[in-house]
N, C-alpha and C positions, 0 to 999 in steps of 0.2 A: 504492500500499499502505499505509494506516494504522493504525500500532503505536503505541501509548501507552506512557510509562514507568510503570514503578509503584515506584519510590522514593521515598521518603519527602520533602514538602518540594519534590519536581518538579513538582507542579501538573499533572501528567498530560498534560506535553510530549509531542509527537511523537518517537519513535524515528528518528534521522537516518543513523545507520550502525552498525558492529561494529570493536571494539579486535581486532587479531589478534595480539596479544604475545604468546609462549607463555609469559611468567611472571605475567601480569596476574592479579590476585587481586579485579579489580574487577568489577560488571557489565559484561559485553561489548556487548551494543547499547547506544546510548549516545544521550540526548538532549543537547539545547544545555548544561542543568545538570549534565551528567554529565563533560563534559570537562575542567574541572580535576584530576579523579582519575585521569585519564590524561595529564597533563602529562609525567610522566616518558618516556614513550615516543609522542609526540604524531606522532612519523612512522611509528607501527604504528596508525594508524586509516583507516578504510577507510569511504567514504560507501556507502547502498547502493546508490549506482548503478554502484560500481566492485565492491562486494562478487562479482557474479555471476563478472567475470573473474578474482577473486581465488579462487574456489572450483574455478572450471575449471582455472586452473593446478594446485591442489593435486591432482586428480584425474588430470589428465594426468602430473605426475610419477610418482603411485603408478600409472597405466598403463604409463610408461617402466621404472619398476623392475621389473615384471612382465615387460614385454617382454626385457628382460636377463636375467632368469631363465630365461625360456622360449629364449632362445637360447645359454645356458649349457647347460642339458638338451640340445639340440641338438648341441651341439658335444660331450658326454660320450656321448651317444648314437653319433655318429659313433666316439668315440674304442673305444667297446667295442663297435661293430661290426666295428672293426678286430680284434679279438683274439679275437673269437667261434670263429673256427676251429680257435683252441687250447684250448678251452675243455675237450674231450675228448682232448686231447693226451696220448698215452703215449712214456715215453722211448726205448721199443724202438722208436718210427718214426725215431731218429735216424739208424739206418744206412740208412734207405730215401732221406733228404732232401737229404744230404750237408753238407759243414762249412761252406758259404758261408751256405746258408739257415738253419743253426743258428746260426751267428752273428749273423744278422739279427733272429733271433726272440729269442734272448738281450737284445741290444741294446736292442730296442723294451719288452722286460719290464723291464729297468733303468729305461727311461725312465717306465714307467708308475709305477714304485716312487716315482721320484724326483716325478712327479706327486701321487701320495699323500701323499706326505709334506710335498708346499710347498702345492700347489694343494688338495687334496681337506681338508687341514686347515685352509686360509684358510677354504674356503668353509662347513664347517662351523661355523666360529667365526661366518662372518657371518650364515648361516643362524639358529644360536641369538641372534644380536644383533638380528635383524629378527623374531623372532617375541616376543623379550622385551620390544621395544619395542612390536609390537602388542598383544601381552596387555596393557602398561601403560596404552595408548589405551584397551583396551576396559576395564579396571579404574575408570579415571578416568572414563570415560562413565557407565560405571555407578554409581558414586558420587557424579558430579554429578548424576544422574538422582535418586538417592535422597535428596540434600541438596534437590534442587529441590521434590522431591514432598514434603518434609519444611515447606520454607519455603511452599509452597502450602496445606500443612494448617494451619500456623500462623498464615496470612495471612488463611485463610479462617475459621479460629475466631476471631481479633481482627475480622475485620468481622462476623462473628454476632454477639460479644459488643456492638459497638458498634451495628449495627443493634437490637438486642434493648432495648439502653440508650435508643436514641435513639425507638424505638417507643413504650418505656414512656413516655419524656419527651412524646411527642406525645399518648399515650393520657391523662395526667395533664393535662396543658394542656387538651384539649378536654375533662375530666369538670369541671374548673373550672365555666364556662358554656356550657353546651350545650344550654340550653331553645331551641327553635326558634319564632319565630313566621313567618306568612307574611303579606307586604304584596303587594297585587297591584300593579304598575308598569306592566303593559301589556297590553293584550287584543287580537288582529285576528278579526275575523268571518272563520271558513273554513266555506263550506257543506260543501264535499267533505271526506269522511274523511282524515284526515291519520294514517295507522300509523305512520311514521317520523319520528324529527325527531334533530337531532346538531347539538351543539357543536363547532367548533374549537377548538384547542387553547389559545389565549388569550381565548375566549368574543367574539371580535369578529365572529363570522359564526354564523349560525345557517340550517340546512337542514331544510325540511319536506316531506314526501312527503304530495301532495294528488292522490290519485289514482292519475294516471299521470305527472303532472307534479311538478317537482322547485321547489320556491319558496326562491330565494336570500335572505337578510336580514342585512343590517348590525346590530349590536346594539351600544348603548353605552347602559350604566346603567340596564339595564332597559326599553329602548325598541328597538322593531324598524322598521328600514325595506326595504322589497322593493328589489333592486338588479336580479334576474336570474329568469326563467321559463326552465326548462329541461325539452324536450318529446320526448326522445330515446326512452323507453321505451311500449311500445305496451300497457301493461297498470299494474295497480295497484303502488305502489313498498312494500316490505316493510320494507327495512332501507338504513340510511344509516351511513356510518363515513368519518370523516375520518383522513388518514394523519397518522403521529406527526408527523412532520419538515416536511411543506409543509402546504400548505392546498388539494392536491389531495383528491379523497375518492371512494368507490364508492359504488356503490346497487346493491341486488338488487330483483328485481320477481315478478311474477306471472307476466311474460312469459319466464322460465326463464331471462335475461339477468343479467350482473353489467357495468356500466357503468365504467371509469376516468375520472373527469373530471379533467382539468386546468385550472390557472387561470394564466390570464396577468397582467403586472404590473399591472392595472387592474382586477383582483377580477373579472374574468369568466371563467367557465368552458367549456371546450367538449370533447366527446367524444374521449377520447384513444385509447380500443381497447373492445369490446367482447368480452367471455367468452361464449361458448356450448358449453356440454359436457351441461350439467343438463335433463332431460327433463320438468323441472317446476319450480313456484313456487321462489324461493329464500326461505328465511325468517329466517335468520340468516347474517352474514359475520362476518368478525373479521382483522385485521391484526396481524402481528407489531411489534416497535419499531423494528426497522430497515427497514421499509415493501417488504423485499422478497420477503414471503410472505401470501398472503391464503387463507384456509379457510373454505369455502363448507359450509352444509347448507340440504338440499332437502325438498321434499315427495315427492321420487323415492327419499327414504331414503339417499341417498349423502351422504358426507362427499367434498370434493374438494380439494386442496392445489395451490394453484396459485402458480408461481414467476417471480421477474420475470429475465428475459435480457437480451435486444433488446426483447421482446415479452413479454407474461405468458403460459405457458403452463400446462396441468395436469399435474402431475408425477406426483401420484398418487389414485386413488379408492379409498377404504373403503365397504365394502357389510355391514359389520356389524348395523347396525340393521334390523330388518326391517319398519319403519313411518316414518312422518315426522319428521325431525329438526325438532326445536323449537329449542333452544338450544345455545351452545358458548360454554366460556371457558379462556381461556389463562393460564399459569401466568406468575408474574415473570420465570422463566430461559427462557420462551419454549420449553421443551422436553417440556410435557405438557399435554395438553389434556384436558378432559370434554365429555360431550354427554349430554343427553336428549331422548327421543325418545316418540311414542306407543305405543311398542312396551315401555312399562313398564321400561325398563332406561337405567341412568347406565352409561356406557364411559369408561372411564379410559385414555387413548391415550397413549402415550411415545414421542419421536423417538431413532433409534438414533444416538451417536454415530460410528459406522463409515460407514453407508452412507447416515444421514440419513433412512431411510424411518421411517414412521410404524406402528405395531402396539400392536394392543390389551394389554394388562397385566394390566386386571380389566375383569368384568363385572358390574355391581351390578343384583339384581332388586328394585326397589319395588312397596308393594302398592297404590299409584295413581301413573299416569304423570303429569307435570309439563311444565309450558311453559317452566320457568324455573331456572337455576342460575347459580352464580359460586364462581370459587375466591377463599378468602380470603386465602390465605396455602401455603405449601410442606406444610402439614399439616391444613389444611381446607379444606371448601367447604360451602354452603347449597346447598338443593333445596327448591324448591316443588312440592307435591304439587298436581295440579288441585282447585281449588277446596276444599282442606282448610283447617280453623283450623289449622294445624300446619305450622310450617316445619322441614325436616329439616336436621340437622349433623352432617356426616361427618369423621371424622379419622382421619389415620393411623396404624394400627399399627406402632409400631418394631421389633417383633419379625418379623410377618409382611409389612411392608410394603406391608399391603393396606389399602384404607377400609375403615370400618365406621360405621354410624349411630351417633351418641355421646348425641344430646339431641335434642329436638322444644323447637321455640320456639311459643308460641300467639301467633296474628297475626289479623288482622280479616280476612273475606270477606264474608257477608252478600249471598251470590252464587250462584248456582247455573251461571253461565256464566265462561267468561273465555277469552282468547286468547294466542299469544306475542309479541303485538307490542308489548311494555314490556320489555327485557330487565331483569333482577338487574343493580344497579350496586354496586360496593364502591369506596368513597373510602379508599385508607389513610391519607392525612394526617388525614382528619377521623374515621377509625375507623366511618363511615356505611356502611350497606346499605341500599339502595333497594329493595324488594320489593313490587311491583303483585300484589294475590291479589283476582280476583273485582271489586268496586267500590270496592277500599280500595287507595291507596298507603302502604305503611307504611314510616315511616322508624326503621330500627333499628340502636340504637349497640353496637359489641360492647367490651365494659369489658375493663379491665387482665387479667383472671383468664379470658377468654376466653368469657365469656357475653355473650348477647345479651340485648338487651333493647328495647320498644317507645318510641322516644324520642316518635312522635306516627305519627297514623292519620288520614289525609283520606280521607273518604269521597265517593263520586260519586253520581251517580243514576241510573247503570249500569255494566257492565264495560266497555262501549268507551271505553278511557281508553287512550291513549297518549302517551308523554313520555321527557325523559332529564335527568338532574341535570349540571348545567356541572361542568368537570374540575377548578375551584375551589372547588367545593361552594357557591357563592353563591347560585346560580338553579338553581328548577325548572321546566321550561316541558312545558304539558302542553296536550292535545287531547282534548276528551271528545265522545260524542256527544249530550248535553243542551244545553249551551251553545252547540256549535259555534261554538267560540273556541278559538284559540291563545293559551294563558295562561301569561303568564311571572311567576313570582313570585321573591321575595329573601328567603333565609333571614336572622333576624336575632336576636343573640345577646342576651339577658335577663340 
């Protein structure tokens, strides 16, 4: 269990235990840096390993109290049963039962009076005290929950202000010298169509899907060196995605399968698992930032959600689109997904906090289907209609909580054809959106006020262009059907 401390200056250290002192006013879950604040009652701290046992002891004690109350109730029931025959007793019956039995009845009722004066009053006091303690516990818990929610809201507000400030600083820094020049560093002849390309997180590995094969390259300062060829797929590779926290990666193919590739220590990859479930080509794949969720979009009109347990398995299938799924984009919080399809619809899909299931929260009808879209932040996303010289920007209405088209950005196209195998990509750190449209790759900068301007547009000979921007924004890699080369270019600030 990996829980991190949220106290200021504790450097996100791991929580190692909890304080059980009833009077402690400090944060109960503690990390190593929290320990000095619990120095007055150091014997009242429990490591996470011992916390389960302590909780069970508290539960058992509450159960013992409950058992004693139940036993008390049984005893009182027995006592009442003893006197039930006399509940409707009439004094006129005295002459029928004799003096000795009357004597016993009166003695018993006298004992009951004593019991009432002593036991019942004490019992009533105990019950009132127990109710008071329980009500106090519930009230304290409610107050703590309210306080905790307020702290979370204040923390989120501070974090939002901080992020806005950071974002503004990044935008201002990027706007100072953001003119880009492209310098050819390396090119590799590649006769087979190369529709999928991917960088790993530190830009040291490049993947290229060349027909049904995957070529693995080492990348050093703009130069590529092939180190492996993977030939597990039976048809064209359409999408490649590295995992966030390892150099394992995914591939999706025209052969309807998704393959998870696992790396060994010497930079060699092997097939770990094949996911079969779609009935047609895999057009797009996403991974969440904890590498335990895969989202796939297919020509079979479905979106599938795959979760990692001992093996990857399909948890949910969505059938809300009526045609091919072309593109998917996931927000930073990993709980909102958008998709576009040949059915001229954009779907907004959100995950429930309760059962973790995904459901459509908005359907946006567009005047022209599109092959690519991208979430920019929690409040906006971009969408490129098929071969139109306008890119649409959608923003979230704060009142209706629904997205609406807010603006159209003029972009280069100059071609009557396009396809979906060059996804839109937004680099938050660089405020840079890469949008392929027809035979142009448009590099679009997002300004501080939220406007988008074309920074540069690269024209190719035809629309068969595929590529990817590196995660650090330093390299653009492409393959096009005119040069039939994998070309690596480096950004240069002027």
